[in-house]
C-alpha positions in Angstrom: 84.4 107.3 88.3 87.0 109.9 89.3 90.5 109.0 90.2 92.9 111.0 92.3 95.6 112.9 90.4 98.3 111.3 92.5 97.0 107.8 91.6 97.0 108.7 87.9 100.6 109.9 88.2 101.7 106.6 89.9 99.9 104.7 87.2 101.6 106.6 84.4 105.0 106.2 86.1 104.4 102.5 86.4 103.3 102.1 82.8 106.3 104.2 81.5 108.8 102.2 83.6 107.2 99.0 82.5 107.5 100.1 78.9 111.2 100.9 79.3 111.8 97.6 81.0 110.0 95.8 78.2 112.2 97.6 75.7 115.3 96.4 77.5 114.0 92.8 77.7 113.1 92.9 74.0 116.6 94.0 73.1 118.3 91.5 75.4 116.1 88.5 74.6 115.2 89.1 70.9 117.4 91.7 69.2 120.8 90.5 70.4 120.3 86.8 69.7 118.9 87.8 66.3 121.9 89.9 65.6 124.1 87.0 66.6 122.2 84.7 64.3 122.5 87.1 61.4 126.3 87.5 62.1 126.9 83.7 62.3 125.0 83.1 59.2 126.9 85.9 57.4 130.3 84.6 58.6 129.5 81.0 57.6 128.0 82.2 54.3 124.7 80.4 54.9 122.0 81.6 52.6 118.9 81.2 54.9 115.9 83.4 54.4 115.6 85.6 57.5 112.7 87.7 56.2 110.6 86.4 59.1 112.8 88.1 61.7 111.3 91.5 62.7 113.2 94.8 62.2 114.6 96.8 65.1 111.7 99.2 65.3 109.2 96.4 65.6 111.2 94.7 68.3 111.4 97.9 70.4 107.8 98.8 69.8 106.4 95.4 70.7 108.7 95.2 73.8 107.6 98.6 75.0 103.9 97.9 74.5 104.1 94.5 76.1 106.1 95.9 79.1 103.7 98.8 79.5 100.6 96.6 79.3 102.1 94.1 81.8 103.0 96.9 84.2 99.4 98.4 83.9 97.9 95.0 84.7 100.1 94.5 87.7 99.4 98.0 89.0 95.6 97.5 88.7 95.9 94.0 90.3 97.9 95.3 93.2 95.5 98.2 93.7 92.5 95.9 94.2 94.2 92.6 95.4 97.2 93.7 97.5 99.9 91.2 98.3 99.8 90.3 102.0 102.0 87.7 103.5 101.4 86.0 106.8 104.3 86.8 109.1 105.2 84.6 112.0 105.1 86.4 115.4 108.5 86.1 116.9 107.8 88.1 120.0 107.5 86.1 123.2 104.2 85.9 125.1 104.6 88.1 128.2 102.1 85.8 130.1 104.2 82.7 129.5 107.0 82.4 132.1 108.7 79.6 130.3 109.0 81.4 126.9 106.8 79.0 125.0 104.2 80.1 122.5 
């Protein structure tokens, strides 16, 4: 099965943008709260074991991969199952003199 070069470019752009978006979400939703937790525990001198918390490279890598895979799935889904919404017709019927539908 051959794909058009333009379609492959769109797919690659979608996956790359999804990867960058995943990195941003991973930083905002995992890394910053984790850093805040480490900071608070350090200030309060609480000796909890935080070895379970992933390092920065793992957070960015997992976020990028998850975002790229999610974007690829959405691109493929939209290619074969396009989103079409029923839109109400707001134009008047020219045959109806009273303006009713």
